[in-house]
C-alpha distance (Angstrom), angle and dihedral (degrees) to the residues before:
residue distance angle dihedral
M1 . . .
I2 3.80 . .
C3 3.82 94.0 .
N4 3.80 88.8 64.8
Y5 3.77 87.2 75.6
I6 3.78 95.3 57.4
A7 3.76 92.7 79.1
Y8 3.81 89.8 55.6
I9 3.76 91.6 48.9
V10 3.82 95.1 48.5
A11 3.83 90.9 46.0
A12 3.75 90.4 51.1
I13 3.77 98.4 43.9
L14 3.78 113.5 142.9
L15 3.74 97.9 -100.8
G16 3.81 106.2 -175.9
L17 3.79 105.3 8.0
C18 3.79 80.8 164.3
I19 3.83 94.5 36.4
G20 3.78 116.0 146.6
R21 3.84 95.4 9.6
G22 3.79 103.2 79.4
E23 3.75 86.3 -150.1
C24 3.81 136.0 52.2
A25 3.82 128.9 -124.2
I26 3.73 131.7 -126.7
G27 3.71 112.7 -119.6
V28 3.80 134.1 -174.0
N29 3.79 130.2 -134.3
W30 3.76 118.6 -136.0
G31 3.84 118.4 -161.9
R32 3.81 122.3 -179.2
N33 3.81 101.1 -161.3
N34 3.79 94.7 128.2
A35 3.75 139.8 94.6
Q36 3.78 95.5 -121.9
R37 3.79 111.1 46.5
L38 3.79 133.3 -175.9
I39 3.72 107.9 -121.8
P40 3.86 116.1 -112.1
S41 3.78 96.9 -109.3
M42 3.82 91.7 52.9
V43 3.85 90.1 50.9
V44 3.83 92.1 50.3
D45 3.83 88.3 49.8
L46 3.84 90.7 47.9
L47 3.79 92.9 50.0
L48 3.82 91.2 49.0
Q49 3.73 92.5 48.5
N50 3.85 88.9 54.9
G51 3.78 93.2 46.8
V52 3.83 93.6 -115.6
K53 3.77 111.1 164.0
E54 3.84 100.7 -176.6
A55 3.79 131.8 42.8
R56 3.78 135.0 -179.8
I57 3.81 122.2 -151.5
Y58 3.82 125.6 -168.4
N59 3.80 95.2 -135.1
A60 3.81 140.5 25.3
Q61 3.84 103.0 -122.6
E62 3.74 115.1 166.9
D63 3.79 95.6 -129.8
I64 3.86 89.4 56.2
L65 3.73 94.3 48.4
K66 3.82 90.5 49.6
A67 3.77 91.0 51.6
F68 3.79 91.6 54.8
T69 3.82 92.7 48.0
G70 3.80 110.3 120.3
S71 3.81 93.3 3.3
G72 3.77 95.6 113.4
I73 3.77 91.3 -131.4
D74 3.79 115.4 136.5
L75 3.79 105.6 -125.8
T76 3.80 132.4 -151.2
I77 3.86 112.2 -164.1
T78 3.79 129.9 -170.2
L79 3.75 132.5 -129.0
F80 3.78 96.2 -153.2
N81 3.74 101.0 171.1
F82 3.79 95.3 55.2
H83 3.87 90.5 155.3
A84 3.90 88.1 77.1
I85 3.83 90.8 60.6
D86 3.75 101.8 83.4
S87 3.77 99.7 143.2
E88 3.77 140.8 26.1
D89 3.80 88.5 -107.1
E90 3.79 89.6 59.2
A91 3.78 90.4 49.1
E92 3.82 92.0 50.4
K93 3.81 90.1 48.3
W94 3.77 90.6 53.0
L95 3.80 92.6 46.3
S96 3.80 92.2 49.1
Q97 3.80 89.0 59.7
K98 3.86 95.2 45.8
L99 3.80 109.2 29.5
E100 3.80 97.2 58.7
Y101 3.82 79.8 85.5
A102 3.81 93.4 49.2
K103 3.80 98.8 94.6
H104 3.82 93.1 46.2
S105 3.81 102.0 36.6
N106 3.73 98.3 39.0
I107 3.81 99.0 -122.9
R108 3.75 103.6 -171.9
R109 3.85 105.3 163.7
I110 3.77 139.5 26.4
Y111 3.78 117.1 -156.0
I112 3.81 113.8 -150.6
G113 3.83 108.5 -139.7
F114 3.74 125.8 -42.8
D115 3.84 122.8 -78.1
A116 3.75 92.1 -20.5
F117 3.81 93.6 163.4
A118 3.81 90.9 51.8
Q119 3.79 88.1 54.0
G120 3.84 86.9 47.9
I121 3.77 90.1 67.3
T122 3.80 88.0 75.4
D123 3.77 102.3 9.1
K124 3.79 115.2 52.6
K125 3.79 91.8 171.1
S126 3.83 91.5 60.8
L127 3.77 89.6 48.3
N128 3.78 92.1 49.3
N129 3.78 92.2 49.9
S130 3.79 92.2 50.6
L131 3.76 92.8 51.3
R132 3.77 91.1 48.5
A133 3.80 89.8 50.2
Y134 3.79 90.6 49.3
N135 3.77 91.1 50.8
F136 3.81 93.1 49.8
M137 3.85 92.4 44.0
R138 3.82 92.3 50.7
A139 3.81 91.1 51.2
A140 3.75 93.2 45.0
L141 3.79 91.6 51.1
N142 3.76 91.9 52.7
D143 3.79 94.7 44.5
S144 3.84 91.4 48.8
G145 3.78 94.6 52.3
Y146 3.83 94.3 -107.5
D147 3.77 96.7 113.1
Y148 3.81 89.5 133.6
V149 3.83 88.3 67.0
K150 3.79 107.0 84.8
A151 3.83 123.6 -143.2
T152 3.78 117.0 -153.2
M153 3.86 144.0 141.9
P154 3.71 128.5 -115.5
H155 3.87 119.8 -130.7
P156 3.83 133.2 -161.9
D157 3.78 122.8 -141.5
I158 3.78 90.2 -103.5
I159 3.81 89.5 85.0
L160 3.81 86.0 70.9
N161 3.81 125.8 68.1
V162 3.75 84.8 -111.5
E163 3.79 95.7 148.2
N164 3.84 90.9 59.3
I165 3.79 100.9 45.8
T166 3.82 129.1 90.5
R167 3.85 95.4 -176.3
P168 3.76 136.3 22.2
S169 3.78 96.9 -107.9
E170 3.83 88.9 65.7
A171 3.84 91.5 58.9
D172 3.81 122.0 115.9
F173 3.74 137.9 151.0
R174 3.78 117.7 -84.8
P175 3.76 111.8 -92.1
E176 3.82 90.6 -124.4
I177 3.77 91.6 69.2
K178 3.77 103.4 17.4
E179 3.74 94.0 105.3
E180 3.81 92.2 55.7
M181 3.73 98.4 34.4
H182 3.82 110.4 82.3
A183 3.76 103.1 135.0
P184 3.75 125.0 36.4
L185 3.73 109.8 -174.6
V186 3.82 110.8 170.0
I187 3.78 122.7 31.6
E188 3.78 131.3 -159.8
L189 3.80 106.3 -139.2
L190 3.76 111.0 -169.6
P191 3.83 106.3 156.0
I192 3.78 95.9 -167.1
Y193 3.79 90.9 82.9
Y194 3.78 94.7 56.1
V195 3.82 94.8 39.2
L196 3.77 91.3 55.0
L197 3.84 93.8 40.3
K198 3.82 92.4 54.2
N199 3.82 95.1 33.7
L200 3.76 90.6 -124.8
S201 3.80 129.6 161.2
I202 3.79 113.1 -85.7
D203 3.80 86.5 -124.8
F204 3.85 87.6 74.6
A205 3.83 90.1 65.5
G206 3.75 94.6 85.9
P207 3.84 143.2 -5.9
S208 3.81 112.7 -51.8
E209 3.76 137.4 -178.6
N210 3.80 92.0 -128.3
P211 3.82 107.4 29.9
S212 3.79 115.7 -157.8
H213 3.84 97.5 -162.4
V214 3.76 128.5 47.3
I215 3.86 125.3 -169.8
K216 3.80 118.9 -167.8
D217 3.80 117.7 -155.4
V218 3.84 136.2 178.8
N219 3.75 121.6 -61.6
G220 3.79 91.1 29.0
A221 3.82 95.2 -67.5
I222 3.76 114.7 160.2
Y223 3.78 125.8 -164.9
T224 3.80 125.1 -167.6
D225 3.82 99.4 165.5
Y226 3.79 138.8 41.5
F227 3.77 95.1 -122.3
T228 3.80 94.0 67.3
F229 3.80 91.1 32.4
L230 3.85 93.9 58.3
H231 3.78 94.4 37.9
D232 3.74 91.4 56.2
S233 3.83 91.2 42.2
F234 3.81 84.5 63.3
V235 3.78 91.0 46.2
W236 3.77 91.1 54.3
A237 3.86 91.7 46.4
I238 3.80 93.9 51.2
N239 3.82 90.2 45.6
K240 3.81 88.0 55.8
A241 3.85 89.0 46.9
G242 3.76 91.1 56.5
V243 3.85 101.2 -110.0
P244 3.85 102.2 98.8
D245 3.82 95.1 157.6
L246 3.76 95.1 56.8
D247 3.85 112.1 126.9
I248 3.81 117.9 -125.5
V249 3.76 122.8 -144.8
V250 3.80 120.4 -166.4
G251 3.83 96.9 -135.7
A252 3.84 93.2 -177.1
V253 3.79 135.3 12.4
G254 3.72 125.6 164.5
W255 3.79 150.6 128.6
P256 3.91 122.2 -129.9
T257 3.73 121.6 -123.3
D258 3.85 98.8 -148.6
G259 3.78 143.4 11.0
F260 3.83 100.4 76.8
P261 3.86 136.7 38.1
G262 3.81 94.9 -90.4
G263 3.80 95.1 44.1
N264 3.72 109.0 100.6
T265 3.78 141.1 118.3
S266 3.80 96.8 -101.3
T267 3.81 92.4 54.8
A268 3.81 92.5 46.8
E269 3.79 90.4 48.5
H270 3.82 91.8 51.1
F271 3.81 90.1 46.4
F272 3.77 95.5 56.8
K273 3.80 96.2 34.4
H274 3.79 88.0 68.1
L275 3.76 101.5 28.6
L276 3.79 102.5 53.8
P277 3.87 96.6 50.9
Y278 3.81 86.3 49.1
V279 3.85 90.7 54.4
I280 3.75 94.0 46.8
S281 3.81 91.4 47.7
N282 3.86 89.1 68.8
K283 3.78 89.5 -142.4
G284 3.74 89.6 141.4
T285 3.77 124.5 -161.5
P286 3.82 134.7 -67.2
M287 3.75 91.0 -93.4
R288 3.78 94.4 42.2
P289 3.83 108.5 28.0
G290 3.81 115.3 -170.2
K291 3.80 90.9 8.2
P292 3.87 112.8 137.0
I293 3.77 116.3 -128.4
D294 3.82 121.6 -154.3
T295 3.83 103.8 -138.1
Y296 3.81 129.1 -170.2
V297 3.79 119.9 -158.9
H298 3.75 112.8 -133.2
A299 2.93 111.3 -118.0
L300 3.78 147.7 9.8
T301 3.77 97.3 -168.4
D302 3.79 140.3 8.7
E303 3.84 114.7 -95.3
N304 3.76 109.6 -145.4
M305 3.83 92.8 -173.9
N306 3.75 98.1 53.9
G307 3.82 104.6 135.7
D308 3.75 96.7 -147.5
Y309 3.79 137.3 141.1
F310 3.83 97.0 -115.7
P311 3.78 129.6 60.5
Y312 3.84 92.3 -133.9
A313 3.76 91.4 60.6
R314 3.76 90.6 86.1
H315 3.79 94.0 54.7
W316 3.80 107.8 63.0
G317 3.75 94.2 112.8
I318 3.83 129.4 120.9
Y319 3.79 84.2 -157.7
R320 3.79 132.7 41.4
T321 3.78 116.2 -119.2
N322 3.82 88.1 -96.8
G323 3.82 92.4 62.8
E324 3.85 96.8 -104.6
P325 3.82 115.0 133.7
K326 3.81 114.4 -120.8
Y327 3.77 99.4 -156.9
K328 3.82 146.2 0.8
I329 3.76 114.9 -78.2
D330 3.83 130.6 155.5
L331 3.73 105.3 -148.0
S332 3.81 91.3 -169.9
G333 3.82 87.0 71.0
Q334 3.79 93.8 -123.2
G335 3.78 92.4 119.8
R336 3.83 95.8 -124.8
D337 3.80 117.2 165.7
I338 3.80 95.6 -117.9
F339 3.74 140.5 125.6
P340 3.84 115.4 -120.8
A341 3.82 116.6 -106.8
R342 3.80 116.1 -80.6
A343 3.76 120.4 -114.7
K344 3.80 112.1 -100.2
G345 3.78 126.8 -136.5
I346 3.85 94.3 25.4
M347 3.83 114.6 154.2
R348 3.74 114.2 -160.2
M349 3.73 122.1 -154.5
P350 3.79 117.1 -112.1
E351 3.83 119.7 -68.7
R352 3.83 92.7 -94.9
W353 3.80 130.9 132.1
C354 3.78 134.6 -170.9
V355 3.83 111.2 -134.1
Y356 3.73 140.0 173.5
K357 3.79 114.4 -88.7
E358 3.79 110.4 -136.1
N359 3.76 131.2 -153.4
M360 3.79 94.6 29.6
K361 3.71 117.0 172.3
G362 3.77 110.5 -110.0
Y363 3.78 92.3 23.7
N364 3.81 112.6 -167.3
K365 3.80 116.9 -167.3
S366 3.73 95.2 -162.6
R367 3.80 93.0 51.7
V368 3.86 91.5 50.8
I369 3.84 89.3 51.8
E370 3.78 90.7 50.2
E371 3.77 92.2 50.5
F372 3.83 90.3 48.7
K373 3.84 89.6 53.0
Y374 3.74 90.8 46.8
A375 3.81 93.3 55.2
C376 3.78 94.9 44.0
K377 3.79 92.8 48.8
R378 3.78 89.4 57.0
A379 3.81 103.0 33.4
D380 3.78 135.6 39.1
C381 3.81 112.1 -80.7
T382 3.85 96.7 155.6
S383 3.79 90.7 116.8
L384 3.78 86.1 70.4
A385 3.88 92.1 59.9
P386 3.78 116.7 117.5
G387 3.76 110.3 -74.6
A388 3.87 93.5 10.1
S389 3.76 124.5 125.0
C390 3.84 94.9 -89.5
S391 3.80 99.7 36.6
G392 3.79 94.1 106.3
L393 3.85 98.0 58.8
S394 3.78 124.4 124.7
F395 3.76 120.0 -108.9
T396 3.80 91.2 -97.4
L397 3.82 93.3 51.4
N398 3.84 91.3 43.2
V399 3.77 90.8 57.8
S400 3.82 92.5 40.4
Y401 3.77 90.7 52.3
A402 3.82 91.6 53.8
F403 3.81 93.2 46.5
N404 3.84 91.9 48.0
M405 3.83 93.8 49.5
Y406 3.76 90.1 54.1
F407 3.82 91.8 44.2
Q408 3.78 92.2 53.0
M409 3.79 93.2 45.4
M410 3.78 86.3 54.1
F411 3.85 89.2 53.8
Q412 3.81 93.6 -109.1
D413 3.75 95.5 -63.2
E414 3.86 101.9 171.7
R415 3.76 88.6 -146.7
E416 3.78 86.2 67.4
C417 3.84 93.5 56.7
V418 3.75 99.8 72.0
F419 3.81 108.4 87.0
G420 3.73 95.0 176.7
G421 3.75 92.9 -43.7
Y422 3.82 93.8 -58.1
A423 3.85 96.0 108.6
T424 3.73 136.8 69.1
V425 3.81 136.8 178.6
V426 3.83 117.2 -112.1
T427 3.78 135.4 -179.4
E428 3.86 95.6 -149.2
D429 3.78 113.2 94.1
P430 3.82 110.5 -116.5
S431 3.86 93.0 -164.8
T432 3.85 119.6 130.0
D433 3.76 129.5 -149.8
E434 3.84 90.8 -91.5
C435 3.81 102.4 27.8
V436 3.85 125.0 60.3
F437 3.73 119.2 -154.9
P438 3.83 98.3 -153.2
V439 3.73 129.7 -139.0
E440 3.77 108.7 -153.0
V441 3.83 133.2 -144.1
V442 3.76 127.1 -88.4
K443 3.78 112.8 -88.9
G444 3.78 109.9 -88.9
Q445 3.70 130.8 179.0
Q446 3.79 94.2 -44.8
E447 3.72 121.4 105.5
N448 3.75 116.9 -104.7
F449 3.77 108.9 -118.5
I450 3.76 97.7 -122.9
F451 3.76 119.8 129.8
K452 3.74 126.5 -146.3
S453 3.74 117.8 -73.8
G454 3.79 113.0 -74.5
Q455 3.81 94.9 25.5
D456 3.66 124.8 110.7
R457 3.84 113.6 -104.6
L458 3.70 100.2 -133.4
F459 3.81 103.2 153.4
A460 3.79 104.5 -169.5
P461 3.82 137.4 12.8
F462 3.79 101.7 -82.6
S463 3.76 110.8 -147.0
V464 3.78 124.3 -137.7
S465 3.80 91.3 -119.9
L466 3.80 94.8 54.7
L467 3.81 91.4 45.0
S468 3.81 89.8 51.2
V469 3.86 89.2 52.1
F470 3.79 91.4 54.8
L471 3.77 94.1 43.2
G472 3.75 87.3 51.9
I473 3.81 88.7 53.4
V474 3.74 90.7 48.0
K475 3.78 90.3 51.9
L476 3.77 90.7 54.2
L477 3.75 90.8 47.1
E478 3.75 91.0 53.6
S479 3.80 89.7 59.2
C480 3.81 93.7 41.8
N481 3.80 114.5 117.8
N482 3.80 87.7 -129.9
L483 3.75 87.1 74.5
V484 3.72 91.9 66.5
R485 3.78 112.5 100.2
N486 3.72 129.3 -172.6
């Protein structure tokens, strides 16, 4: 029975994730769900240049672990395919392949899966499997002499009744998973969801000098930002679950720079400029004053292949996929007005773009629309979403943007800039003041996302919501005056 695993979870809670330090560090999450990836050695160098002492990766690939060896960076790795761990022997086998790097690459935590309890709301089998894997992994770590490496599971705010609460003291775990959920350890704190849900000012996302929204709670607690609001919502929930001393780690906190009206670099810069000094100050929260909070910035780079339900989910990065910083952020938490260090050794592809070729003989409106949809279904067009950075483009530039994103994802292969004869390669930058037409980096060690001949080249799971956004754009384009041809 699944509840049998609760005792193991509570017994193995991460008491003292900040033990012995008196303060907690700021870490950075690095996801690789994109077509053009920075190679691991570049990322390690980038983190070191910025003084980052902790990093979280969403896999446990050998080349990444090797790159972090000797760096001094504390590393959190992820066991993504937890379904394969169905015994302690399997857990020990997995560990034997990964933890040979532990002493040299400072592996400190292993996350089991990703948002397993969120999946458990509708998929109890998945939740059961993740808990079993956790139990086996914890035992294997202890038996192998790696008890200093902590196993845990990250959780999003969806596991709370967050949409129904007006103050933290009302928070509790959802009834669908409350029986199983006795010990949340790592929380994913992405304030955009709550801010949009409650139609609040963006200023409420994080600490601010002049808060626009104030929430009063019991015992005189006052909240002026979502970071402390959600943190203490979890504190209230775990108090009600009977584990009040459980430490909470913010495994992801961030603000997107595109994909919706409030997603831009200035807002993200403001968010972190106030949040990170607050974290480093160790002020804690109303429910846990003076309690340090380990906090991981989400994320290092954009991920243009994230298969999510929201356009902004591909724009969490501090850096563009070519290693250029998008805004000022002081990852030391000192609040300095500085850009982060640039990635070294990046080789950009030539200054070439694939754009829509106007005034073609035999122009066919329906064919152009189909080519537009083809490109957006296989590349990242989320910057064209309503309110995003490229949402105000003309028909010609809309189509050009889609064509170019596909062209860059295909590493500027000119055979991929045809689109039924409606596209051409140019050397003049078509970018506007608000909308950047990117030039990506030279293909590195990553695999090109091209399937075998005859197969459809659909690069990432394309959600219904994203598809509906693009189809909405297409519908608007079809009625655009620019479609009229003499």
